[in-house]
LOKOL-489473 format. One record per residue (C-alpha): z, x, y. Coordinates in steps of 0.5 Angstrom, whole numbers, padded with zeros to 4 digits, always signed. Example, Ala and Ser with C-alpha at 12.3 -4.5 7.8 and 13.67 -1.06 7.14 Angstrom:
BEGIN
+0016+0025-0009+0014+0027-0002
***
This chain:
BEGIN
+0012+0079-0084+0013+0073-0087+0016+0066-0081+0020+0060-0082+0021+0054-0078+0028+0050-0079+0029+0044-0075+0034+0038-0078+0038+0032-0076+0032+0029-0073+0036+0022-0074+0029+0018-0071+0032+0011-0068+0036+0016-0064+0032+0021-0062+0030+0024-0055+0025+0022-0053+0022+0026-0048+0024+0031-0052+0019+0030-0059+0012+0033-0056+0015+0038-0053+0019+0039-0060+0012+0040-0063+0009+0043-0059+0014+0048-0060+0012+0047-0068+0006+0048-0068+0005+0053-0062+0010+0059-0067+0005+0058-0072+0010+0059-0079+0007+0060-0085+0013+0054-0087+0017+0050-0084+0023+0047-0087+0027+0041-0085+0033+0040-0087+0035+0033-0088+0037+0026-0083+0030+0025-0081+0032+0019-0079+0039+0015-0076+0040+0009-0081+0035+0009-0086+0031+0004-0084+0024+0004-0086+0021+0004-0078+0025+0010-0077+0022+0013-0083+0015+0010-0080+0016+0014-0074+0019+0020-0078+0013+0020-0082+0009+0020-0075+0011+0026-0073+0012+0030-0080+0004+0029-0080+0003+0033-0074+0006+0039-0076+0001+0043-0077+0005+0048-0082+0006+0048-0090+0012+0042-0090+0019+0042-0095+0024+0036-0093+0031+0034-0096+0034+0028-0095+0040+0028-0091+0046+0022-0092+0044+0018-0087+0036+0017-0090+0039+0012-0095+0042+0005-0093+0049+0005-0091+0051-0002-0090+0047-0004-0096+0051-0002-0101+0048-0005-0107+0040-0001-0105+0046+0005-0103+0048+0005-0110+0041+0002-0114+0037+0006-0110+0038+0010-0105+0032+0013-0103+0026+0009-0104+0024+0009-0097+0025+0017-0096+0020+0017-0103+0015+0011-0100+0015+0015-0093+0017+0023-0094+0015+0025-0101+0017+0023-0108+0019+0031-0110+0027+0030-0107+0028+0037-0109+0021+0041-0106+0020+0048-0108+0016+0053-0103+0013+0059-0104+0010+0064-0098+0009+0071-0098+0016+0073-0101+0019+0068-0100+0022+0063-0105+0024+0056-0102+0029+0051-0105+0030+0045-0104+0036+0042-0105+0039+0034-0104+0046+0035-0102+0046+0026-0101+0053+0023-0105+0050+0015-0105+0058+0014-0107+0061+0018-0101+0056+0017-0096+0057+0022-0091+0061+0028-0095+0056+0031-0098+0056+0033-0106+0052+0039-0111+0052+0039-0118+0053+0044-0123+0046+0041-0125+0043+0042-0119+0047+0049-0119+0044+0051-0125+0036+0049-0124+0037+0053-0117+0039+0059-0121+0033+0058-0126+0029+0059-0120+0031+0064-0117+0024+0071-0116+0028+0077-0117+0022+0079-0113+0023+0075-0107+0028+0073-0101+0031+0067-0105+0032+0061-0099+0036+0054-0101+0035+0048-0097+0039+0043-0098+0043+0039-0091+0051+0039-0092+0053+0046-0091+0057+0050-0096+0063+0054-0091+0065+0050-0085+0069+0052-0080+0077+0051-0079+0075+0046-0073+0070+0041-0076+0073+0034-0078+0068+0032-0082+0070+0033-0090+0067+0039-0094+0061+0037-0099+0064+0037-0106+0063+0042-0111+0061+0047-0104+0066+0052-0107+0064+0053-0113+0056+0053-0112+0057+0059-0106+0061+0062-0110+0055+0063-0116+0049+0063-0111+0052+0070-0110+0053+0071-0116+0045+0070-0119+0043+0073-0112+0041+0068-0107+0040+0070-0100+0040+0065-0095+0042+0058-0094+0039+0054-0090+0043+0047-0087+0044+0043-0082+0049+0037-0082+0054+0038-0076+0050+0039-0070+0053+0046-0069+0049+0051-0069+0053+0056-0073+0048+0063-0076+0053+0069-0079+0059+0066-0079+0061+0067-0086+0059+0074-0086+0066+0079-0085+0065+0086-0082+0063+0088-0089+0057+0084-0090+0054+0079-0095+0051+0077-0099+0049+0070-0097+0046+0069-0089+0048+0061-0088+0043+0058-0083+0047+0053-0080+0042+0049-0075+0043+0044-0069+0040+0037-0068+0032+0038-0067+0033+0030-0063+0039+0027-0064+0040+0023-0057+0047+0022-0060+0053+0022-0054+0057+0028-0055+0052+0033-0057+0050+0038-0052+0043+0040-0053+0037+0039-0058+0036+0046-0062+0032+0049-0068+0030+0056-0071+0025+0061-0072+0026+0066-0078+0021+0071-0079+0022+0077-0085+0019+0084-0085+0023+0088-0090+0030+0089-0089+0030+0085-0082+0031+0078-0080+0029+0076-0074+0032+0069-0071+0028+0065-0064+0033+0060-0063+0030+0055-0059+0035+0051-0054+0034+0045-0050+0040+0042-0047+0041+0035-0045+0041+0036-0037+0035+0040-0037+0027+0037-0038+0026+0041-0045+0027+0048-0048+0028+0053-0044+0026+0060-0046+0028+0063-0054+0034+0066-0055+0034+0072-0060+0039+0075-0066+0038+0081-0071+0040+0081-0078+0038+0087-0083+0040+0087-0090+0042+0094-0093+0045+0095-0100+0044+0087-0101+0049+0085-0096+0046+0081-0089+0049+0086-0083+0048+0082-0076+0045+0087-0071
***
């Protein structure tokens, strides 16, 4: 079995402070082979917020892979956003904006989906898709980690990432197995599989720490891969409760190159 822990949208600067220590305790207790963080480590991309995020990440005991989110670049300083959007990220978190992790039979490729020219929307380019495809390993479960979702339900009022449709089609055709995203602060898994299953399983994380009005809960997920089976533990901390409740469990299996729930 290989274990990945997926969290997103920490939003340091607007974090739920009483949950920071319980979240760290849960993360380290999970003893994951890899922790994947899909963006928005900070709320406004400020140096003090990056310092908080970096300190939090240093306390995670497992290997770590993180990609930026749109909140991790300047919002109001337009010159900085256009000319040097990742200066603070590179200084505090990592130089590489699109890291790659390999644990057990899992290969995780990070993709930077931030678009400094359209702050919230996000973008994935043909060059990024080509890089991912070139890095796929047919002997592994191939996972992509990025901030912006590649599909959204109709009720979502945010614009879908530019290039999402062609990128998703390319990933499905070339053998990507799983996509990890965040951004919407809404948990979703298996929403786009359909009755007959689908080659790609998309896992959309909720927010791990944000204390923004309207966020009803904080959460993260643990993904256990064993042969064709995937067991998902969803850890939820409702806003009106002091910490995390018992994990919820979901099961998926891969048959004939398609993911199926249950």
